N, C-alpha and C positions, 0 to 999 in steps of 0.2 A: 504495498500499499505505500502511494506517494505520502509524505509530508506535505500538508497544506501550510506553505509561507505565507498567503495571500490573506489570511485572515477574514475569510469572508468567506470558506466552509465551516459544517459540521466542529472542524478539529479548532479553527480559530475560532469558532465562537466561546467552545468550550475554555480556551484560555482565555480570551473575552472576557469571560466570569471569572475566573479562578488567578485574576491577577490583585486581590483585596480580599482579606477576612476582617469579618464586621463583625460584633461578638453582640447582642442585642439582647437587652429584658423586653419582656412584654407589656404591651399598654398599661393591662393592669397593674401593672408593679408599680408603676410610679406614682399613679393613682393612691393605691394603699400606702405607701410609701409616703404620700404628701398630707394622708390620715392619722399618721402616728406622730404621737409626741415627739418633740425634737433631741430628747432624753430621756433614754431606760435605766434608768440607777441601779436596779438588782440586774444578775446572771437570768434570774427567773425570767424577768419582764425582759429579758434582750431573747431568751429562747424563744417564749412565749411567740414574739414577734416573728420570727425566725420559723416555727415550725406553722404559723398563719400563713406563712408562703407558701411552703411544702405543701402543705393542704389546697390553697389555689390554685398551684401551680398542675396536682393530678385534677382536680374540678376541671380547668379551665383546659388541659389537655394540652397544655404550653411544656412541656418537658417530663423528668421523672422526677420521683418525689424526695428530692435534697433540696434543700434551704440554707441561705449564709448570708450571716451580719457579719460588717464592718463597723466597728464603735468605737470612740477614745476609751481607756480601759478603766478610766479614773471617772469621768465625768460621765461616760453612758451616752456621749453625745452620736447620735446616727450618723454613719458618714453614707452605710448604702444599705438595701439588702439586695440579694440574688438570688437567681435559682437556678435551677437546670437546664441547659438549653440546648443536650447534644442531638435528638433528634430532628426539633425543628429547627436548627442552625446547619444538619449536616455536620457536625465539627467532636468530634469524642472527646476532642478537648474542654468543649465548656460545660466542664463540670460547676454546681453552685460556687464551690469557693473559687475557679478559675474564675469565674466571671465576678466574684464578689471583690477580690485583689485589685482585678485588673481594672472596674472600673473606680473602687478606692484611689486609684494609682491616677486615673485620668481627673479625676476629681480633684483632686490633693494635688496634681502638677508632679508626684513626684514616683521615682519608680522603687523607691525605697520609704515602706512605710513606718523604718524605725531612724529616721537621719535626723541628725541633729536642727532643732526647732521645731520637732513636730511632737506633738505628743505621743503617748504608748497609743497603740492601737492592737482592739482583740479582737478576734474571729473568733462567730461562734457559727457553730455548724449542729445542724437534726442529727449526725452520726458522726463517727469518728472518719477523719478524711481517710481517702483510698489511697493506694501508693504513690499516682498522681500528685494527687493534691494534696498530701504531704510532704513532696520535694519541693513544689512551691508552693508552700509554706515557708518551708525554712531559708527559702532565699526572698521572701517578701517583705522582710524587716518587723511583720508583724511580733507582738511581744508577750502576749497570750494569746492560750487556744480553752476555746469550751466548750466540749461535746456535751450533747445529749446523751450518748451512751457509746459503750466500744464493745467488742467482741464480735461472736458469728450470729446471735439473733436476726439481724436486720438482711442477713444472706438469705439464711434459710429460712425469712419471710418473704422475703422479694423476689428472691434468683440471682440478683446483682451479685457480678465476683469483682470482689475492692482489691484484689492483688497482694502481692506479700508486703505486710511493714515488716522494717527490721525488729530481731523480737526484742531490744533494748532501747524502743522507741521513745518512751517517754522519760528515757536517762539522756537520749538524744536532742530531745527539747532542754533536755534544764541542761544541758552543755551548749547549746544557741541562747542560752537565757531568755526563753521562751515559758513562761506558769502555764499549768495545765488543769484544768478539772471539768471532772467529768461526773457524768451521770447527775446531768439537771434535767429535768424532767422529762426522764427514761421515760417512763411508762406513757406518758401521753404521745412522746414520739415512737414506741414499738405499735399504739393504734392507730397513728397516721401510716406506719407503711404497708398495716394490714388492712388498711380503707384503700392503700395503692391496689395491691395484692389479690384484692376484691373486686377494682374497676376494668380486671381485663387489659388496662394501657398493656404498651410491650417494655418488653427487658430486654435492650440493647446492648447484650453484652458482645463485643464483636467476636468472639469465638463462642458463643454459648450452646451448651451442649456438645463440648468438648471434652471441658474441665471434668471430674469424675465429682 
């Protein structure tokens, strides 16, 4: 097959469409964010907002059952809340944590959320980050991670494959100066995953069915 160098055929059109990547939240997310208080003081309040977004993402069929928020750690000022957008954006990297970190960096105009002159920032997620998002967290400048839970329960309920974390992942966080708190609204998070599983929405593991 001859290579299309004109940009006018099907191959050229594909190249045109693939010249940039745009990671966008659904319209409802901005509306919901605007309705929230500008500050959420406690981990429970922050997690409740994250869980609300995760449930809405399932309800609106705008991505997977995951949400993440970036807050200033000490004051609880909301920077951004994001949701998983893998399927709608045709992008396996568009996990909620990557969406939240990327949007927060754009909004703050800095690729390092722990840079001098910035307040410490906290990532709040409705379950422990997967292997990819754990790496993204380490390089983001985030100073604190709060999760609803960790362990095999979420994968058992939903069928998602979260990949391997280092066995000493908590020590790795501590070594990089990232505080950790787990099991914040754990039962509520698991209930939301059960709602997702019952919805019949797709589980989008790239190699679903191959892993035991």
